[in-house]
Structures are given as structure tokens and as C-alpha cells.
N, C-alpha and C positions, 0 to 999 in steps of 0.2 A: 458035840455031834459034828462029825465031819461030813462035809459036802463033797461029793465027787463031781468034778468037772468033766463034762463030755467033750472029748477032743473034737476041734473043728474039722470039717470035711475038706480035704484038698480038692481043687478043681480037677476035673477029668481032663485028659489031654485034648480032647476035641473042644471043650469049653475054653481052655487057655488059648488055643489057636484062634477061636472066634474073637476073644477080647483083644488079643494082640493085633489083629488085622484092623479092627475098627479104630483102635487108638492110633495106629500108624497112619491110617487114612486122615484122621483129624490133624495129626502132626504135619503131614505133608500139605494138607489144605492150608493150615495156618502159615506154614513156611512160604507157600505160594503167595498168600496175601501179603505177608511181610515183604517178600521179594518184589511184588508189584508196586507196593508203596515206596520201597526204596528206589525202584526205577523211576517212579513219578517224581520223587524228591530230587533225584539226580538230574532229571530233565529240567525241573524248575530251577535247580541250583545252577545248572549250566546257562540257562536263560538269564538268570540274575547276574551271573558272572560276566556274561556277554554284554548285558546292559551296563553293568558297572564299568567294564573296560571302555565301552563307547562313551559313557559319561566322562570318564577320566580323560579319554582322548579329546573329547569336545572341550573340556575345561582347559586342557593343556594347549590346544590350538588357539583358544581365546587368549590365554595368558601370553602365548608366544607372539600373537599378532598385535597385542596392545601396544600402542605407542606411549601411553601414559605409564608412569612408574607405579608399581603395585608391590605391596608386601603385606604379609599377615603375621601378626605377633600375638602372644598370649597377653594376659592382663598385667604380667610383670615386665613386659617390654622385650621378651625374648623372641627373636625372629623365627618363624616357622616355615614361611613360604615366600618366594620372590619370583618376579618374572624377568624375562630377558632384557626388557627396557631398563630395569633398575641395574642389572648386571653391567650393561653397556655404559650406563651413566656413571656408575661408581668405579668401574674398572675392576671389580672384585668378582670372585667365582661364587658359585652357588654353595660350595662346601664352606667357604669363608664366612658367608653371611648366615646360613642356617645355624641356629643355636647361638649366634652372637647377640649382643644387646643392641636394641634400637638406637641407643645413644651413640654407637660407633659410626653412624651415618652422618651425624651432624657436625657442623664446623666448630661450634664452641659450646661452653657449658650453659649459656643462656638458652640456646635452642633446645638442649637436652632437658632443661628444667621446664621449658614451655610445653614440649611434647609430653612429658610425664604428667604435668598438670592437666593437659587436655584429656589424656587417657583416664586419669583418676576421676575427672568430672563428668565422664560420659554416662548417660542414662540410656534411654531408648532412642534418643534422637542423635543424628550425626553432628559432627562439628565440621563446618565447611570453610574453605578459603583461609586456612591457617598458614601464614607465610613463615617458613623456616629456611635456614641456610644449610644446604647439603654440601658435603665434600665430594668433588668430582674426581674422575680418574686422573686429571692433570694436577690435582691437589688444590684447585681453586674452590672458593666458596661461592655457590650459586643459589640465588633465591628460588624456592619451589613453593607453589601453592598446593597445600595438602588438604584432603578430606578424610576425616576420621569417622569410620562407621563401626559401631559396636557389634560384636558377636555375642549373642545372648543364648542362654539355655532355656529349656522349657519353663523354668521357674523365673525367667527374666534376670538371671544372674549373669554378670559380665564374665565371659570366657576369654575374650581377647578382642583384637581390633583389626579391621581391614583398612589399610591406608593406601589411598591413591593420590597421585599428584602429577603436576606438569611444571617443568621449568618456566619461570615467568618470562624469560627471554623469548621462548617460543610463543607464549601467549601474547606478548607485546607485538611480535612479528605478525602473528595471525590477526590480531586486532588492527594493525596498521594496514595489512592487505585488505581486510574487510572494509575499513574506512575508505581506502582508495577506491575499492569497487563500488561502494555506496556513493562516493562523490562522482565517479564516472557515470553511474546510473542517473544521478540527479542532473548532470550536465546533458546526458543524452535525452532525458525526459524534457528538459528545458529547450533543447534544440528541436525536438519533435513538436513541442507546443508552439514555438516561434515559427517553425516551418508551416504548420497548419494555420497559424494566425496570418501569415503572409499569403497563403493560398486563399483564405477567406477574404483578406483585404483586396486581393486581385479581382475577386468577383464583384467587389463594391466600387471598383474604380470608375466604371461608366456612370453609375448612379451618383457618386460623389462629384465627378466632373460636372455633371449637369446641375447638381446642387450648388456648386461653387460658381457656376456661370452666372446665375441670377444676381447675387450680391456684388460680384465683381463687375458685371455689366452696369449695375446701378451706380457703383462708385465711379466707374470709368465715364459714364455719361455725365454725372455731376461735375467731375473734374474738367471735362471738355467744356461744359458751360462756364465754369469759373475761369477757364483759360481764355474763353472769348471775352469775358468781362474784364480781364486784366488790362488790356490796352485802353479801354475807356476810363478805368480808374486812373491809370497813369496820366492820360491826357488831361483829365479834370484836376488831378493833384498838381500837375506841372503848371496849369493856369493859376491855381491858388498860390503856388510857390513864387511865381514871378509878379504877383500882386495885380492881377487883372481886375478891372472895375467890376463892381457888383452886377451891373446890368449884363456885362459879357459873361460873367459866371453863371448867372441865372439862365441866360440863353443857352450856354454850353451844357448846363445841367439838364435842361429839358431835351436838348439835342441828343445827348449821350444816354438819356433815360436812366440817370443815376438813381433816382428814387425807386424805379422799378427793379433795378439791380439790387439795391439795398433790401427791398422787400423779398426778393428771390434768394438772397444770399443765405439767410438763416435756414430755409428748408433744404437748400443744396448741401450745406454743411451737415445738417442733421441727418439727411439721407445718406451722405457719404460715411458718416460715423456709424450709422446703423448697418450699412452694407459691410463696412470693415469689421464691425463687431461680429456680424453673422459669419463672415469668412473666418474670423479668428476662432469662433466657436466650432465651426466645422473642422478646421485644421487641428484644433485642440482635441476634438473627439477622435480624429484619425491618429494623432500622436498617442493618445491613451490606449487606443486599440492596437496599434502596431508596435508600440514600445515593448522592449523586453520586460517580462514579468518581474517586478520587484516586490511582490506581495503588498502592493499598495492597497490599503483598506481605508475607505472613507465612507461617510454617510452620503447617500445619493437617492434620487427618486427613480425607482425601477420603472415606473410608468413612462417617464421621459426617455429612458434608455430603450424601451420597447418601441415607442413612437419613432425615435430617430433611426433605429436600426431597420425597422420595417420600411421607412421612407427611403433609406439608401438602397436596400436590397431590391425593392420593387422598381427603382429607377433603372436597374440593370436587368430585371426580369422581363419576360414577354409582356407586351402591353395589355393582354387580356387577363393577366394574373391579378386577382383581387384579394386583398387582405382586409378582413373586418376585425377591428379592435374594439373590444368591450371590456375595459379594465378601469378600476378607480383612478381618479386623477392623481391621488397621492398614495404612493406605495413605498414608504421609506424602507431602506435596507442598508445594512453596513457590510461592506465587502469591497471587492475589486470591480469597479464599473467596466474596465476594459475586458476582464475575463467573462463577466456576465454578458457583455455585449457580444463577445465571440460565440457564446453558447446560443444566444438568440439568433445571431446571424446564421449559424449552422442549421438550426431548426427551420427557419423561414426559407433558407436556400434549398434545403432538402424537400420541403413541401412544394416549392416551385418546380424542382426537377421531377418530383413524383407525379405532378399533375400537368406537365407540359403538353401531353398528347390529348388532353381533354378540351372540348370546345369552350367550357366555362370553368377554368381552374380557379379554385378558391381556398383560402386559408382563414380559419376563424380563431382568433386569440381571445380567450376569456380568462378572468382571474377572480379569485375570491380571497378574502382575508378573514381569518378567524383567530381564536386564541392560540392556536399552535403555530401559525405563520402564514405564508403566502403560497398559494397554489395557482399556477398558470397552465392553461390547457392550450395546446397547439393542435388543432384538428383540421385535416385537409379532406378534400372529397376525391382523393385518388383511389387506386386499386387496393390499398392496404398493404400489409406486410405478410409474406408467406410464412408458413409454420417453420420451414427450414431456416429462414433468415431471422425469425423472431428470437431464437436462442443465441444468435451470434451477433446481433446488430450492434452491440456495444464493444465487441472484440476489436482489438487493434488490427488495422489493415484489412478488415472485412468490408467489402463494398459490393453492392449490386449494380453499380453504375458501370457504363462502358469504360474500357481502358483509356486512360488519359483524362477522364472527367472527374474522378474522385480518388482521393488518397487512401480512404478507409480509416482515417484517423479522426475525422470530425466528431463523430458521435462518441468515440472512445475518450477523446480529450474532453469533450463536453461533460461526459459522465464524471470524469475525474475532477473537473473544476467545480461542479455542483457538490460533489462529495466533500471536497476541501472546504466548501462554504457551509458545511453542516446540513446539506439538503439531499435530495434524491431525485434522479431523473429516471423515469420509467416510460414504457411504451406498450400500447395495446391496439387492437383493431376495434373501431366503433361498431356497434350492432348494425347500423344501416350503411356501413362501408366507410372506407377511409382509415388512415392511421391517426392515432391520438397520442401525442407525447405530453406527459405530465411532469411539470417542473415544480417541485415543492422546496421552499426555503424557509428557514426559521425567521422569526420577526427581527432578530438582531444576532449578528455573529460577532459582536464586539467582545473582545477579550479583556 
């Protein structure tokens, strides 16, 4: 049985026109979308190219300006990139070095083997300060300190090495200049310290002169008395020497009051010795204070240093300036007594200057000792410190005193001295008025 197929109907002309128009519209719309995307991709691509060019230019400018030697090689030691410093150092061109072996830069086979060993042993950490001999443009072998930094892939596989270095001759010259600058700075600091010390010593001169006057006057008076006694002794001894009779000697002994002189002689000598020792102690204290700092560290009683310094400063201060000291009798400390005395001198003198316009100027010094160390408080009844000065008070050359009365170095140097002794010097304003300096020191600075 045969089946007859009905032939399909062909679209009418008007139906074909409708289909073609809608398809064409879809095609045009798709092409517009593709074109817009292409334009966007082109804009992004241009931006990326511009950024890439800027990055390349940035990297190139860095490589050009670097004074250190720089080269990049693969893990087999083939040079891929160099900078101008390396070209100038070796005297070779970029074309000569790129693609050449790293070993072509070294002076001998031992350096080549060392570099190869360093590269093969690199992991994720760099190898620093590897000293190898480079062949310079003059043909000489020059030591260079090199740093090897690995170039790793995302899987931490070694791709190559970035090598930077500097000729050791330049490093030694730079170190020499740095050491000279450091030595000059130390000398300048020492001169400033000594200058401020002399300025502080000048403030103490009047007080020290008065302090020396008493024992010297005592010694001088005793010596005058002994000078008056000398002719009497000579006359009596001459009579004994010529063999005068006993009766005449007894009479002469009573007339010259030899027994009284003998009784008076021991106290005179004792007093003279005490006065001389007191003078020696004062002069010794002045020598320790004024001598150039030699980092002398000894064990001393901080309480005695406070007492002596306050005594000297108040001798030269206004007569109504009172200092109340309430500290333990024994405050052992290991350090430089001359430097600590300079700090105390500055703090007491500053308190005297800050309170000189008051009718009853006063400074109170208290101290406490605990497990951490010694803390000494210097509190005056002056106007205190302004907010503006509070942040600068320990700065060098900063002073609130009139021109010619302060160098601006006292507190700055004092801060440095206490810091070198392992302590801390701080300042604040007391709640009821006046400035309060807090000096804290460790129990022992013995090394």
C-alpha cells in the first residue's frame, strides 16, 4: 500500500518578507551588542596597556637610578636582566650580558662554584652577604657583597634568582664616614655636656666659696695659734739644751705656760686636720662634678649627694629660698656621682629660678625606695609649667628663662644622664600648683 505525501506549502511572499525582517533585526541587535563589548574590551585593553607601560617605565627608572648592582638570572644561571650600575661596573654592554652565564662575571672558578652552590641551595629564604670576587671593567678582581633572592612560581618552584650587591670598597668607605660622623657626634655631645656642667658649676661658685670659707678659716686660726706658740717652745727648748737648772726650767715653764700649750696643742691639730679634710672633701666633690665625664661608675650614697648639692645651691640662691629634704639616710646607688649631682643641681636651681618672685619660695624633696628602685620627687610651689612648654621642656635649647640666664640644655642633658643610668626623668604639674619633677632610678646599674 503506497502512501502519498502531501507536498509542503511554500510561504507566501508577504510571509517571507516578515520572517526576513525580524531575523535581520535580531542579527543587527546581536552585532551591536558584540560591537559594544568589543569597544569595552578595547578600552580596558588600552587602559591595561597604559598601566603596563607605566609599570615598565617605573621599573626601568628604578633600575636606572639604583647605585647597587642588580641582575636577574634563571635557575640555570643564565642572565636575563641587568641594570646600568652593573654595566658601568663590569664595562660590558647589555647585549653582552643578557643570555650570558652568571659565571662570566666572576674572577675565578671558586667564586663560580660558590655562586652555583648558593643558587642550588635557595629555598624560600634569601641568602645575604655572600662575598664574591667580580671582574671589573679595568680587569681587576673586586670583592662584592651579594644578596641572592629566589624567584618562585605559584607552586613554590624556583624559577630564577634576583641578585643585588655592592662593592665592599664602597661599603667600607660608607662605614668609615658613618664612624667619623658618630665620633664627631659623641665629641659634640661631650662638649655640650661639659659646657652645661661648667654653667652649673658657675652657679655654685658663691655657695662653694662660702662653704670653703669655714674650714679654711678654722685651719688658718689654728695655724696662727700654733705660730704664736712656736717662739715659746723654742725658748723653753733652748733653755733645756744649754742645761739650765731645774728651778729655772720650772719657773720658765710656768712663765711660758708650756703645760697650757701642750693641752691646747692636740685640739688645735685635730681641728686643723678636720678643717683640711673638710676642704679636701669639698674640692674633691667639685673635681668630680667639673671633671670631664669618663663614665666613672662607683657605689655611692645618693642621700649624701642630694644633701651636699642642695647645700651648695642654696648658698648661692636667694636667702628666703627654702629646701625641705625628706629622704632616707641610706640610698645606695651604682653610677656616676658627678653626673647625678649635675642632674640634682639643675633641678634645684630650676626650682629656685621658678619661685624667685614668690614671698616664700620653697622646694620639697622626698624619696621612696621599693622593689623596683629609687624615686625622688622635686616639688616646688611656683606657678607650674604651661601646656605649651610641657611638651618641649626636655628638648635641647628650649628654655623659658630670659636671654642670658639659661642655655636650654640643663633639662635635656639631665634627661639623657638619667636615661643612661637606666632611669627616667619626668615632669608634671601638681594638683594644688607647682611643678613636680620625678626622678626614678633602678636599685643598681652595675654591669
